[in-house]
Structure formats: C-alpha cells, structure tokens
C-alpha positions as a Markdown table, in Angstrom:
| # | Residue | x | y | z |
|---|---|---|---|---|
| 1 | Met | 16.8 | -6.5 | 58.1 |
| 2 | Lys | 15.8 | -9.9 | 59.5 |
| 3 | Leu | 18.2 | -11.8 | 61.8 |
| 4 | Gly | 17.7 | -15.8 | 62.1 |
| 5 | Ala | 19.7 | -18.8 | 61.4 |
| 6 | Tyr | 20.8 | -21.5 | 59.1 |
| 7 | Thr | 19.5 | -25.0 | 60.2 |
| 8 | Ala | 22.6 | -27.2 | 59.3 |
| 9 | Cys | 23.9 | -27.1 | 63.2 |
| 10 | Val | 20.6 | -29.0 | 64.0 |
| 11 | Gln | 20.1 | -31.3 | 61.4 |
| 12 | Asp | 19.1 | -34.0 | 64.0 |
| 13 | Arg | 16.1 | -32.0 | 65.0 |
| 14 | Thr | 12.2 | -32.0 | 63.2 |
| 15 | Leu | 11.8 | -28.9 | 61.1 |
| 16 | Gly | 9.1 | -28.5 | 63.5 |
| 17 | Glu | 11.1 | -28.8 | 66.9 |
| 18 | Val | 13.9 | -26.0 | 64.7 |
| 19 | Leu | 11.4 | -23.6 | 64.3 |
| 20 | Glu | 10.4 | -24.0 | 68.0 |
| 21 | Leu | 13.7 | -23.3 | 68.7 |
| 22 | Leu | 14.3 | -20.1 | 66.8 |
| 23 | Arg | 11.7 | -18.3 | 67.9 |
| 24 | Asp | 12.3 | -18.9 | 70.9 |
| 25 | Met | 15.2 | -17.4 | 70.7 |
| 26 | Gly | 13.7 | -14.2 | 69.0 |
| 27 | Leu | 15.3 | -14.7 | 65.7 |
| 28 | Asp | 12.3 | -14.7 | 62.6 |
| 29 | Ser | 14.8 | -15.8 | 59.5 |
| 30 | Ile | 15.3 | -19.6 | 58.7 |
| 31 | Glu | 17.7 | -20.6 | 56.0 |
| 32 | Val | 17.6 | -24.3 | 55.0 |
| 33 | Asn | 19.4 | -26.8 | 53.5 |
| 34 | Ser | 18.7 | -28.4 | 50.3 |
| 35 | Gly | 21.4 | -30.1 | 48.8 |
| 36 | Gly | 24.8 | -29.8 | 47.9 |
| 37 | Phe | 27.1 | -30.9 | 50.5 |
| 38 | Ile | 25.0 | -32.7 | 53.1 |
| 39 | Pro | 21.5 | -33.7 | 53.3 |
| 40 | Ala | 18.3 | -31.5 | 53.6 |
| 41 | Pro | 16.2 | -32.9 | 56.5 |
| 42 | His | 14.0 | -29.8 | 56.9 |
| 43 | Ile | 13.0 | -28.9 | 53.2 |
| 44 | Pro | 10.9 | -31.8 | 51.6 |
| 45 | Val | 12.6 | -30.9 | 48.0 |
| 46 | Asp | 10.7 | -33.6 | 46.0 |
| 47 | Ser | 7.7 | -33.3 | 47.6 |
| 48 | Leu | 7.9 | -29.2 | 47.1 |
| 49 | Met | 8.8 | -29.4 | 43.1 |
| 50 | Ala | 6.0 | -31.8 | 42.9 |
| 51 | Ser | 3.2 | -29.8 | 44.8 |
| 52 | Asp | 1.7 | -26.4 | 44.7 |
| 53 | Arg | -0.1 | -27.6 | 47.8 |
| 54 | Ala | 2.6 | -28.9 | 49.5 |
| 55 | Arg | 4.6 | -25.4 | 48.9 |
| 56 | Lys | 1.8 | -23.7 | 50.6 |
| 57 | Glu | 1.6 | -25.9 | 53.3 |
| 58 | Tyr | 5.8 | -26.2 | 54.0 |
| 59 | Leu | 5.9 | -22.2 | 54.0 |
| 60 | Ala | 2.4 | -21.7 | 56.2 |
| 61 | Gln | 4.5 | -23.8 | 58.8 |
| 62 | Ile | 7.4 | -21.5 | 58.8 |
| 63 | Ala | 5.0 | -18.5 | 58.5 |
| 64 | Asp | 2.8 | -19.9 | 61.6 |
| 65 | Ala | 5.7 | -19.9 | 63.7 |
| 66 | Gly | 6.3 | -16.2 | 63.2 |
| 67 | Leu | 9.5 | -16.7 | 60.8 |
| 68 | Glu | 10.2 | -15.9 | 57.4 |
| 69 | Leu | 11.9 | -18.9 | 55.0 |
| 70 | Thr | 15.1 | -16.3 | 53.6 |
| 71 | Ala | 17.0 | -18.2 | 52.0 |
| 72 | Leu | 17.6 | -22.2 | 50.6 |
| 73 | Asn | 21.2 | -23.1 | 51.0 |
| 74 | Val | 23.0 | -25.4 | 48.4 |
| 75 | Asn | 26.6 | -25.3 | 49.3 |
| 76 | Gly | 28.8 | -27.4 | 47.6 |
| 77 | Asn | 31.2 | -28.0 | 44.6 |
| 78 | Pro | 29.3 | -27.9 | 41.4 |
| 79 | Leu | 32.8 | -27.7 | 39.5 |
| 80 | His | 34.1 | -30.9 | 41.3 |
| 81 | Pro | 36.2 | -32.5 | 38.5 |
| 82 | Asp | 35.1 | -35.9 | 40.4 |
| 83 | Val | 31.8 | -36.6 | 38.5 |
| 84 | Glu | 30.1 | -38.4 | 41.2 |
| 85 | Val | 30.1 | -35.0 | 43.3 |
| 86 | Gly | 30.1 | -32.4 | 40.4 |
| 87 | Ser | 27.0 | -33.7 | 39.0 |
| 88 | Lys | 25.0 | -34.3 | 42.0 |
| 89 | His | 26.4 | -30.8 | 43.2 |
| 90 | Ser | 25.7 | -28.9 | 39.7 |
| 91 | Arg | 22.0 | -30.7 | 39.6 |
| 92 | Asp | 21.1 | -29.6 | 43.4 |
| 93 | Leu | 21.8 | -26.1 | 42.3 |
| 94 | Ile | 19.9 | -25.9 | 39.3 |
| 95 | Thr | 16.9 | -27.9 | 41.5 |
| 96 | Thr | 17.2 | -25.7 | 44.3 |
| 97 | Ile | 17.1 | -22.2 | 41.6 |
| 98 | Glu | 13.6 | -24.0 | 40.6 |
| 99 | Leu | 12.6 | -24.7 | 43.8 |
| 100 | Ala | 13.5 | -20.7 | 45.3 |
| 101 | Ser | 11.2 | -19.4 | 42.5 |
| 102 | His | 8.2 | -21.9 | 43.5 |
| 103 | Leu | 8.7 | -21.0 | 46.9 |
| 104 | Gly | 9.0 | -17.2 | 46.3 |
| 105 | Val | 12.3 | -17.5 | 48.0 |
| 106 | Arg | 14.8 | -14.6 | 46.6 |
| 107 | Asn | 18.0 | -16.1 | 47.8 |
| 108 | Val | 19.9 | -19.1 | 47.3 |
| 109 | Val | 23.7 | -19.7 | 48.8 |
| 110 | Thr | 26.1 | -21.6 | 47.0 |
| 111 | Met | 29.5 | -21.3 | 46.7 |
| 112 | Ser | 31.3 | -20.7 | 43.0 |
| 113 | Gly | 33.1 | -24.8 | 42.9 |
| 114 | Gln | 36.5 | -25.7 | 42.0 |
| 115 | Pro | 37.5 | -27.7 | 39.2 |
| 116 | Gly | 41.1 | -29.6 | 38.4 |
| 117 | Ala | 44.0 | -28.2 | 37.6 |
| 118 | His | 43.4 | -29.4 | 33.6 |
| 119 | Pro | 41.5 | -31.7 | 31.6 |
| 120 | Gly | 41.3 | -35.4 | 33.2 |
| 121 | Cys | 42.6 | -34.4 | 36.9 |
| 122 | Leu | 40.1 | -35.5 | 39.7 |
| 123 | Ala | 41.1 | -34.0 | 42.4 |
| 124 | Pro | 39.8 | -29.9 | 43.0 |
| 125 | Thr | 42.9 | -27.9 | 42.8 |
| 126 | Trp | 43.1 | -24.5 | 44.4 |
| 127 | Val | 45.5 | -22.1 | 43.6 |
| 128 | Val | 46.4 | -20.0 | 46.0 |
| 129 | Glu | 49.0 | -17.2 | 44.8 |
| 130 | Pro | 49.7 | -17.6 | 41.5 |
| 131 | Trp | 53.4 | -16.1 | 41.4 |
| 132 | His | 54.5 | -18.4 | 38.7 |
| 133 | Ser | 53.2 | -19.2 | 35.0 |
| 134 | Ala | 52.3 | -22.7 | 35.6 |
| 135 | Ala | 49.5 | -21.4 | 38.3 |
| 136 | Thr | 48.5 | -18.9 | 35.5 |
| 137 | Glu | 47.5 | -21.4 | 33.1 |
| 138 | Val | 45.9 | -23.7 | 35.5 |
| 139 | Leu | 43.7 | -20.6 | 36.3 |
| 140 | Glu | 42.9 | -19.5 | 32.7 |
| 141 | Tyr | 41.8 | -23.3 | 32.5 |
| 142 | Gln | 39.8 | -23.1 | 35.5 |
| 143 | Trp | 38.0 | -20.0 | 34.4 |
| 144 | Asp | 37.8 | -19.9 | 30.9 |
| 145 | Glu | 36.8 | -24.0 | 30.4 |
| 146 | Val | 34.4 | -24.5 | 33.3 |
| 147 | Ala | 33.7 | -22.0 | 35.3 |
| 148 | Val | 32.2 | -19.4 | 33.5 |
| 149 | Pro | 30.3 | -21.7 | 30.7 |
| 150 | Phe | 28.7 | -23.1 | 33.8 |
| 151 | Trp | 28.1 | -20.1 | 35.5 |
| 152 | Arg | 26.6 | -18.7 | 32.4 |
| 153 | Asp | 24.2 | -21.1 | 32.3 |
| 154 | Ile | 23.4 | -20.9 | 36.3 |
| 155 | Glu | 22.8 | -17.1 | 35.8 |
| 156 | Ala | 20.3 | -17.7 | 32.9 |
| 157 | Arg | 18.6 | -19.9 | 35.1 |
| 158 | Ala | 18.5 | -17.4 | 38.3 |
| 159 | Arg | 16.9 | -14.8 | 35.7 |
| 160 | Gln | 14.3 | -16.6 | 33.9 |
| 161 | Ala | 13.4 | -17.5 | 38.1 |
| 162 | Asp | 13.5 | -14.2 | 39.0 |
| 163 | Val | 16.2 | -15.7 | 41.8 |
| 164 | Arg | 19.4 | -14.0 | 43.2 |
| 165 | Val | 22.7 | -16.4 | 44.0 |
| 166 | Cys | 24.3 | -16.0 | 46.7 |
| 167 | Val | 28.2 | -16.9 | 46.6 |
| 168 | Glu | 30.1 | -17.3 | 49.8 |
| 169 | Met | 33.5 | -16.3 | 49.0 |
| 170 | His | 35.2 | -19.8 | 50.5 |
| 171 | Pro | 39.0 | -20.9 | 50.0 |
| 172 | His | 39.4 | -24.0 | 48.0 |
| 173 | Asn | 37.1 | -22.0 | 45.4 |
| 174 | Leu | 37.6 | -20.0 | 42.8 |
| 175 | Val | 35.5 | -17.2 | 44.6 |
| 176 | Tyr | 36.9 | -16.7 | 47.8 |
| 177 | Asn | 37.3 | -12.9 | 48.2 |
| 178 | Pro | 35.9 | -9.9 | 46.7 |
| 179 | Ala | 37.9 | -9.4 | 43.5 |
| 180 | Thr | 37.6 | -12.7 | 42.3 |
| 181 | Leu | 33.5 | -12.5 | 43.0 |
| 182 | Leu | 33.9 | -9.2 | 41.3 |
| 183 | Arg | 35.4 | -11.6 | 38.5 |
| 184 | Leu | 33.0 | -13.9 | 38.2 |
| 185 | Ile | 29.8 | -11.1 | 38.0 |
| 186 | Glu | 31.6 | -9.2 | 34.7 |
| 187 | Arg | 32.8 | -12.7 | 33.2 |
| 188 | Val | 29.2 | -14.1 | 32.9 |
| 189 | Asp | 27.7 | -10.5 | 32.6 |
| 190 | Ser | 25.8 | -10.9 | 35.7 |
| 191 | Thr | 22.7 | -9.4 | 37.2 |
| 192 | Gln | 21.5 | -12.0 | 39.6 |
| 193 | Ile | 24.9 | -13.2 | 41.2 |
| 194 | Gly | 26.1 | -11.7 | 44.0 |
| 195 | Ala | 27.5 | -12.1 | 48.0 |
| 196 | Glu | 26.4 | -14.3 | 50.4 |
| 197 | Met | 28.5 | -12.0 | 53.0 |
| 198 | Asp | 30.1 | -14.5 | 55.6 |
| 199 | Pro | 32.9 | -12.6 | 57.6 |
| 200 | Ser | 34.6 | -16.2 | 58.7 |
| 201 | His | 36.4 | -16.8 | 55.8 |
| 202 | Leu | 37.2 | -13.6 | 55.3 |
| 203 | Phe | 38.6 | -13.1 | 58.7 |
| 204 | Trp | 40.9 | -15.7 | 58.6 |
| 205 | Gln | 42.2 | -14.8 | 55.1 |
| 206 | Gly | 42.8 | -11.5 | 56.7 |
| 207 | Ile | 40.2 | -9.3 | 54.6 |
| 208 | Glu | 38.4 | -7.0 | 56.5 |
| 209 | Pro | 34.5 | -7.8 | 56.2 |
| 210 | Ile | 32.8 | -4.3 | 56.6 |
| 211 | Val | 35.5 | -3.2 | 53.9 |
| 212 | Ala | 34.4 | -5.8 | 51.5 |
| 213 | Ile | 30.8 | -4.9 | 52.2 |
| 214 | Glu | 31.5 | -1.4 | 51.6 |
| 215 | His | 33.2 | -2.5 | 48.4 |
| 216 | Leu | 30.9 | -4.6 | 47.0 |
| 217 | Gly | 27.6 | -2.5 | 47.4 |
| 218 | Asp | 24.4 | -3.8 | 46.6 |
| 219 | Arg | 25.9 | -6.8 | 45.2 |
| 220 | Val | 25.4 | -8.1 | 49.0 |
| 221 | Phe | 22.1 | -9.8 | 48.8 |
| 222 | His | 22.6 | -12.2 | 51.9 |
| 223 | Ala | 25.3 | -12.4 | 55.1 |
| 224 | Ala | 25.9 | -14.8 | 57.6 |
| 225 | Ala | 26.7 | -13.9 | 61.0 |
| 226 | Lys | 29.7 | -16.5 | 61.9 |
| 227 | Asp | 32.7 | -15.7 | 64.1 |
| 228 | Val | 36.6 | -16.5 | 63.6 |
| 229 | Arg | 39.2 | -16.4 | 66.5 |
| 230 | Ile | 42.5 | -16.0 | 65.3 |
| 231 | Asn | 44.9 | -17.9 | 67.9 |
| 232 | Glu | 48.0 | -15.6 | 67.5 |
| 233 | Glu | 50.5 | -17.9 | 69.2 |
| 234 | Ser | 49.7 | -20.4 | 66.8 |
| 235 | Cys | 49.2 | -17.9 | 64.0 |
| 236 | Arg | 52.9 | -16.2 | 64.3 |
| 237 | Leu | 54.6 | -19.9 | 64.2 |
| 238 | Asn | 52.6 | -20.9 | 60.4 |
| 239 | Gly | 50.3 | -18.5 | 59.2 |
| 240 | Val | 46.9 | -19.4 | 58.3 |
| 241 | Leu | 47.9 | -21.7 | 56.0 |
| 242 | Asp | 48.2 | -24.4 | 58.2 |
| 243 | Asp | 48.7 | -28.2 | 56.6 |
| 244 | Arg | 48.5 | -30.0 | 59.6 |
| 245 | Phe | 44.5 | -30.6 | 59.0 |
| 246 | Arg | 43.9 | -34.6 | 59.4 |
| 247 | Thr | 41.7 | -36.8 | 57.6 |
| 248 | Pro | 39.4 | -38.6 | 60.4 |
| 249 | Gln | 40.8 | -42.6 | 60.4 |
| 250 | Ala | 38.1 | -45.5 | 59.9 |
| 251 | Gly | 36.0 | -45.9 | 62.8 |
| 252 | Glu | 35.9 | -41.9 | 63.6 |
| 253 | Pro | 33.3 | -39.7 | 63.1 |
| 254 | Ala | 33.4 | -37.8 | 59.9 |
| 255 | Leu | 31.4 | -35.8 | 57.9 |
| 256 | Gly | 30.9 | -36.7 | 54.4 |
| 257 | Ile | 31.3 | -34.0 | 51.3 |
| 258 | Gly | 30.1 | -35.7 | 48.4 |
| 259 | Gly | 31.3 | -39.2 | 47.1 |
| 260 | Arg | 34.3 | -40.4 | 48.7 |
| 261 | Tyr | 35.2 | -37.6 | 50.6 |
| 262 | Val | 35.1 | -36.1 | 53.9 |
| 263 | Ala | 36.0 | -32.9 | 56.0 |
| 264 | Asn | 39.4 | -33.1 | 57.9 |
| 265 | Asn | 39.7 | -32.4 | 61.6 |
| 266 | Phe | 41.3 | -29.1 | 62.5 |
| 267 | Pro | 45.0 | -29.4 | 63.8 |
| 268 | Glu | 45.5 | -29.4 | 67.4 |
| 269 | Asn | 46.3 | -25.6 | 68.2 |
| 270 | Pro | 45.5 | -24.5 | 65.0 |
| 271 | Pro | 46.2 | -20.6 | 64.1 |
| 272 | Trp | 42.4 | -19.7 | 63.6 |
| 273 | Glu | 38.9 | -21.7 | 64.2 |
| 274 | Phe | 35.2 | -20.9 | 63.9 |
| 275 | Val | 33.5 | -19.7 | 67.1 |
| 276 | Ala | 30.3 | -18.3 | 67.9 |
| 277 | Ile | 29.4 | -14.8 | 67.3 |
| 278 | Gly | 31.1 | -12.5 | 70.2 |
| 279 | Arg | 34.2 | -15.2 | 70.8 |
| 280 | Gly | 35.9 | -14.0 | 68.2 |
| 281 | His | 34.6 | -10.4 | 67.5 |
| 282 | Asp | 32.8 | -8.1 | 70.3 |
| 283 | Val | 29.5 | -7.3 | 70.0 |
| 284 | Asn | 30.6 | -4.1 | 69.4 |
| 285 | Tyr | 32.1 | -5.1 | 66.2 |
| 286 | Trp | 29.1 | -7.0 | 65.3 |
| 287 | Thr | 27.3 | -3.5 | 65.6 |
| 288 | Arg | 29.3 | -1.9 | 62.9 |
| 289 | Phe | 29.4 | -5.1 | 61.0 |
| 290 | Leu | 25.2 | -4.8 | 60.8 |
| 291 | Ser | 25.2 | -1.5 | 60.6 |
| 292 | Ala | 27.7 | -1.5 | 57.1 |
| 293 | Leu | 25.1 | -4.6 | 55.8 |
| 294 | Met | 22.3 | -2.2 | 56.2 |
| 295 | Lys | 23.7 | 0.5 | 53.9 |
| 296 | Val | 24.1 | -1.3 | 51.6 |
| 297 | Asn | 21.1 | -3.8 | 51.7 |
| 298 | Pro | 18.3 | -2.2 | 54.5 |
| 299 | Glu | 16.3 | -5.3 | 53.8 |
| 300 | Ile | 19.0 | -8.2 | 53.8 |
| 301 | Ala | 18.5 | -11.3 | 56.1 |
| 302 | Val | 21.8 | -12.2 | 58.5 |
| 303 | Asn | 21.3 | -15.6 | 59.3 |
| 304 | Ile | 23.5 | -17.6 | 62.3 |
| 305 | Glu | 25.9 | -20.4 | 61.0 |
| 306 | His | 26.9 | -22.3 | 63.8 |
| 307 | Glu | 30.2 | -24.3 | 64.3 |
| 308 | Asp | 32.1 | -23.7 | 67.4 |
| 309 | Val | 33.2 | -27.0 | 68.8 |
| 310 | Glu | 33.7 | -25.7 | 71.9 |
| 311 | Leu | 30.0 | -25.2 | 72.6 |
| 312 | Gly | 26.8 | -27.5 | 71.9 |
| 313 | Gln | 24.3 | -27.1 | 69.2 |
| 314 | Val | 21.9 | -24.8 | 71.3 |
| 315 | Glu | 24.1 | -23.6 | 73.6 |
| 316 | Gly | 26.4 | -22.0 | 70.8 |
| 317 | Leu | 23.3 | -21.0 | 68.7 |
| 318 | Ser | 21.5 | -19.4 | 71.4 |
| 319 | Leu | 25.2 | -17.2 | 72.7 |
| 320 | Ala | 25.0 | -16.3 | 69.0 |
| 321 | Ala | 21.4 | -15.0 | 68.8 |
| 322 | Glu | 21.8 | -13.3 | 72.5 |
| 323 | Asn | 25.0 | -11.4 | 70.8 |
| 324 | Leu | 23.5 | -11.5 | 67.2 |
| 325 | Met | 20.4 | -9.4 | 68.8 |
| 326 | Ala | 22.1 | -7.4 | 71.2 |
| 327 | Ala | 24.3 | -6.1 | 68.4 |
| 328 | Ala | 21.6 | -5.1 | 66.5 |
| 329 | Lys | 19.7 | -3.2 | 69.1 |
| 330 | Ala | 22.6 | -1.0 | 69.6 |
| 331 | Ile | 22.3 | 0.1 | 65.9 |
| 332 | Pro | 22.5 | 3.6 | 65.8 |
| 333 | Arg | 18.9 | 4.8 | 64.4 |
| 334 | Ser | 20.6 | 7.1 | 61.6 |
| 335 | Ala | 22.3 | 3.9 | 60.6 |
C-alpha cells in the first residue's frame, strides 16, 4: 500500500515545491490533475504526449523525490450535454488514458458523467430516486443512448492502453454508489473499469465505505483519503439532500468547472461537510478502512484529497497525512 496526496489542493505551487512538501510529510505517492474540471499545473500534458524524453524526465523528477506517480486524475463530466463542457471533458479523459499508458501509470481517476434528461437538454439531470415512470424514462435514455455507448468506447481504449479507469462514485453522476458502478461494468462488459474508493461521498449518502469495499472486492482499483463530518442537528432538520447551496455572485471567488458553470457555495450550517481525515471519523476508523482496502488490493494507493475549508492548504494536508500514516501503522500484521 502506498500513501500519498492528490495535488489539486496545492495548485498554486510548482511541481517541485509539491514534491518536497509531500516527501517531508512522509508520503510516497502522488496523484496529479490532467484535465477535466480544473487545470493541470503539475503535468505538462501536451509536451509529455509529444516526447518520450520529456516523459522520462518528468517521471525521474518524481522518483528523485522518493515518490511514485500512482494516478492521473481527470475528474469532470464527460457526458455533459452542453457541448462546450462535455466535448472538452471527454477529450481530456481520452487523452489522459493515452498519456497514462505512455507513462506506465495504471490508474486514471474520473467520474462517470451525467447526461441531460432527453435529447436537446443542456443541463445535467441527476435522478435522485426514480419513484415514478417519468424518472425511469430519463434513466433509460441516459444509460442506453448516452452512457453505455460512450463508456464502451472508453473501455476499448483502456484495454488497448492497459490502463484501469477508476470511477469515483459521486452524486450528480450516473455512477454514485456500488450498484450503479456495477451496472456500468456489466453494461459495457468491462475488464478495465473499477472504483476509485472515495469514502467521502459515500459517508454523506449513508453508505458504509468498508461494506462497499467488501462488496466490490477486486474492482476497487484506487482510493482517496477524504473525510466527511455529519452535522447532526442540521441533518435531523433538512436531511442530507439540502438545496440551500448558493451560486457565487459577481465579484465573489468562484471555482470554474467548465464552460460558464461554477461550483456553488455550501449553505451555512450544512448537514454535512468535507473535512480532513480524522475530523469526521477517528484514526481507528481509518485503520479499519485501510485494512479493508489491503484485503482486496494489497498494492493499492490511497491519496489524500484535502477540501476542508476550515484548514489551510498545508495545515489540512499535514493533519490528514499524520492521521493517515497513524492509521496505517495501526493495521494488524495479519491484515
């Protein structure tokens, strides 16, 4: 097992600075962004696609710092019905699979994507619970006419490249839990698609990540270390499906996620929020989480994803690294 970090939380630092930071924290794995929602400052995609020498120099820089490049991350919405977004994110995924093959990196992390409700729809439409037939019709269109053809092509590309596509189970995507991940695998007859086991989005849906790991078994290819804190009082009042998120106003900081779209701000007193590992679930829980991962994939890489807004970049990453390594040290030798 390798422990590391996904570098999206330190996008303002150079690759050299990030490598030094992770090394000093005692980590040995790095995951960098290569497209999708956010820029790719830690990997020069175009030059690496063009030059074998550039690829060797890039990998050597990482190895010289005592780290291994364990995944390329291209989270986005490759099925977005707005062509400006969907075409870029799907291109980025295809390019990343090819680049991963050139670099000898087995894992590409992404999301399944979310289409619109019908042909001509411009907004991604997530069916939360299809209790009526109109919702079922939407899902049939999304799976049969959009997702399955796209993902059959991605599966073929991944097979040819000998790359594994690690899908984050993320709400607002067709794949958001173990059942929908297995549906995608079955529908495209996949050997290359599996889970990026990010427990954070499972926690807030009420899914136990350790149970999900045991259920998915060797289809767990890669993992994230990201925690969630459930704020019980707010959750008891509004549940986890809280619609009080707010779009940033003109002049306010905003994170672009493709085209004209931005990430919304969390409400005050949210029912749940992302926190550094150890701030939602204690180190003992993370020991059990890592033990479960090792049972299904002893060589797995587990990379910290830091999105705790109450902690600074380095502060949150350092706390997560400290807790993650403490959890790993506590794994029973027989695990």
